[in-house]
C-alpha positions in Angstrom: 35.5 -22.1 -0.1 33.6 -18.9 0.4 32.6 -17.2 -2.8 31.1 -13.7 -2.7 31.3 -13.1 -6.4 28.0 -12.7 -8.3 27.4 -13.2 -12.0 24.9 -10.5 -13.1 22.7 -10.6 -16.2 19.8 -8.4 -17.3 17.3 -10.6 -19.2 15.2 -7.7 -20.4 11.5 -8.3 -21.1 11.0 -12.0 -20.8 8.0 -14.4 -20.5 7.5 -15.4 -16.9 7.6 -19.2 -17.6 10.8 -18.7 -19.6 12.4 -16.8 -16.8 11.2 -19.3 -14.2 12.8 -22.2 -16.2 15.9 -20.1 -16.7 16.5 -19.4 -13.0 15.4 -22.9 -12.0 18.2 -24.4 -14.2 20.8 -22.4 -12.3 19.2 -23.1 -9.0 19.0 -26.9 -9.6 22.6 -27.0 -10.8 23.8 -25.2 -7.7 21.8 -27.5 -5.4 23.0 -30.6 -7.2 26.6 -29.4 -6.9 26.2 -28.9 -3.2 24.8 -32.4 -2.9 27.8 -33.8 -4.9 30.2 -31.9 -2.7 28.6 -33.3 0.4 29.2 -36.8 -0.8 32.8 -36.0 -1.8 35.4 -37.6 0.6 38.4 -36.0 -1.1 38.4 -32.3 0.0 40.7 -31.3 -2.9 37.9 -32.2 -5.4 35.2 -30.0 -3.9 33.8 -27.5 -6.5 32.9 -24.0 -5.5 29.3 -23.0 -6.2 28.5 -19.8 -8.1 26.1 -16.9 -7.2 23.8 -15.2 -9.7 21.6 -12.1 -10.0 19.1 -11.8 -12.8 17.1 -8.6 -13.5 14.1 -8.6 -15.9 10.6 -7.4 -16.7 7.7 -9.6 -17.5 4.7 -9.3 -19.7 1.4 -9.1 -17.7 1.3 -12.1 -15.4 -0.2 -13.2 -12.0 1.7 -15.6 -9.8 0.3 -17.5 -6.8 2.7 -18.7 -4.1 2.3 -22.1 -2.5 0.8 -20.6 0.7 -1.6 -18.4 -1.2 -5.3 -18.7 -2.0 -6.8 -18.9 -5.5 -9.7 -16.7 -4.1 -7.3 -13.8 -4.2 -7.4 -13.8 -8.0 -10.6 -11.9 -8.7 -10.9 -12.6 -12.4 -11.5 -15.7 -14.5 -9.7 -17.1 -17.5 -11.7 -15.1 -20.0 -10.9 -11.8 -18.4 -7.2 -12.8 -18.1 -7.1 -13.4 -21.9 -8.9 -10.1 -22.5 -6.2 -8.3 -20.4 -3.4 -10.1 -22.1 -2.3 -11.7 -18.8 -1.2 -15.2 -17.8 -1.5 -17.0 -14.5 0.9 -19.4 -12.8 0.9 -21.3 -9.5 4.6 -21.4 -8.4 6.8 -22.8 -5.7 7.8 -19.6 -3.8 6.5 -18.5 -0.5 3.8 -15.8 -0.2 0.4 -15.3 -1.8 -0.6 -13.8 -5.2 1.2 -10.9 -6.9 1.3 -9.2 -10.3 4.3 -8.7 -12.6 4.3 -6.6 -15.7 6.2 -4.1 -17.9 7.7 -1.2 -15.9 8.3 -3.4 -12.9 11.8 -4.3 -12.0 12.0 -8.0 -11.0 15.1 -9.4 -9.4 16.0 -13.1 -9.1 19.1 -13.7 -6.9 20.3 -17.3 -7.1 22.7 -17.2 -4.1 24.4 -19.9 -2.1 23.8 -18.5 1.3 26.6 -20.7 2.7 28.8 -18.0 1.2 27.1 -15.2 3.1 24.9 -16.3 6.1 22.4 -19.1 6.7 19.4 -17.1 7.8 16.4 -16.7 5.5 14.9 -13.9 7.6 18.2 -12.0 7.4 18.2 -12.6 3.6 14.7 -11.1 3.2 15.7 -8.1 5.4 18.8 -7.5 3.3 16.8 -7.6 0.0 14.4 -5.1 1.6 17.3 -2.9 2.8 18.7 -2.7 -0.7 15.3 -1.5 -2.0 14.9 1.0 0.8 18.3 2.5 0.0 17.4 2.7 -3.7 14.2 4.5 -2.9 16.0 6.9 -0.7 18.0 8.1 -3.8 14.6 9.3 -5.1 13.7 10.9 -1.8 11.1 8.2 -1.1 11.1 6.8 2.5 10.6 3.1 2.4 9.9 1.0 5.4 8.8 -2.4 6.7 5.4 -3.6 8.2 5.8 -5.9 11.1 4.9 -9.5 10.2 4.9 -8.7 6.4 7.7 -9.1 3.9 8.3 -6.3 1.3 8.9 -2.6 1.3 6.2 -0.1 2.1 5.5 3.7 2.0 3.9 5.3 5.1 4.0 1.9 6.7 2.6 3.0 10.1 -0.2 5.1 8.6 -3.7 4.4 7.2 -2.2 5.4 3.8 0.3 2.5 3.9 1.0 1.2 0.4 3.3 -1.5 -0.9 6.0 -0.6 -3.4 8.0 -3.8 -3.5 6.9 -7.5 -3.0 9.2 -10.4 -2.0 8.7 -14.1 -2.4 11.4 -16.7 -2.2 12.2 -20.3 -2.0 15.3 -22.0 -0.6 16.8 -25.4 -0.7 20.1 -26.3 0.9 20.5 -22.6 1.5 20.3 -21.8 -2.3 17.8 -19.1 -3.1 15.1 -18.9 -5.8 12.6 -16.3 -6.9 13.1 -12.8 -5.4 11.6 -9.4 -5.5 9.4 -7.1 -7.6 9.9 -3.3 -7.4 7.1 -1.2 -9.0 8.9 1.5 -11.0 6.5 2.5 -13.9 4.1 -0.3 -13.3 0.5 -0.1 -14.5 -1.1 -0.4 -11.1 -4.6 -1.0 -12.5 -3.6 -4.7 -12.9 -3.4 -5.0 -9.1 -7.2 -4.3 -9.0 -7.7 -7.9 -10.3 -6.2 -9.5 -7.2 -5.9 -9.1 -3.5 -2.2 -8.4 -3.6 -0.3 -10.8 -1.2 -3.6 -11.6 0.3 -3.7 -8.2 2.1 -7.0 -6.4 1.9 -6.4 -3.2 3.8 -3.4 -1.7 2.1 -2.8 -0.2 -1.4 -0.1 -0.7 -3.9 2.1 2.1 -5.4 5.1 2.7 -7.6 8.0 5.1 -7.9 6.3 6.8 -10.8 3.1 7.3 -8.8 5.0 8.6 -5.8 7.0 11.1 -7.8 4.3 11.9 -10.4 6.5 11.2 -13.4 7.9 8.3 -15.4 11.3 7.1 -14.2 14.2 5.7 -16.2 14.0 2.0 -15.2 17.6 1.4 -16.3 18.7 4.1 -13.8 16.8 2.3 -11.1 18.4 -1.0 -12.1 21.9 0.5 -11.7 21.1 2.0 -8.3 19.5 -1.3 -7.0 22.3 -3.4 -8.4 24.8 -1.2 -6.5 22.9 -1.3 -3.2 22.5 -5.1 -3.3 26.3 -5.5 -3.7 26.8 -3.1 -0.8 24.3 -4.7 1.6 25.4 -8.3 0.8 29.1 -7.3 0.5 29.4 -9.1 -2.9 31.4 -8.3 -6.0 30.1 -8.6 -9.6 32.1 -10.7 -12.0 
């Protein structure tokens, strides 16, 4: 049975590992339910999977995707501690990125069988929701061919990334998600080669507008646009 309802929760400022374990629990439960359903011969006993969307912020942390290079982390353990940052190798796609206070992180745990079974379309839809959110602040977001994420001045030498994406899927259930720089301390990006890309800068809504932005307001706008793009309804 198709289910386009989404259970939303704002986790606030939460340790990265705690949030990783939290979303993985929902992810595993959903995958296991799909496996159970596949083995079920009595169609009347099939259970409908749920969809979830979690928003949060993290304390300073660097995460390295399974296709990334450790060489893109430019500081050692001592400097990490000095900066109050942690470091994790994780099971999403993509390379290295930074999360920290003032950055809006979204973790959709969606069963794409309820929507469409196309991971590229999924990534484009996430980008589209961010692009529409930026437009409400008169910021023109775009895409760079061959790269995931949302960019400003994407076709110019001044191209800069404002939102990173990195996901994992199993049996069409999604894990991990996106990170939109709102009031992010961009100095922390100087300690890495973000997403393994050496020739483009990183930016934030705050930097583009020259003023601090109400992150709760951004959350509300992005939450709205995700529902519109994916055509889901919040429970």
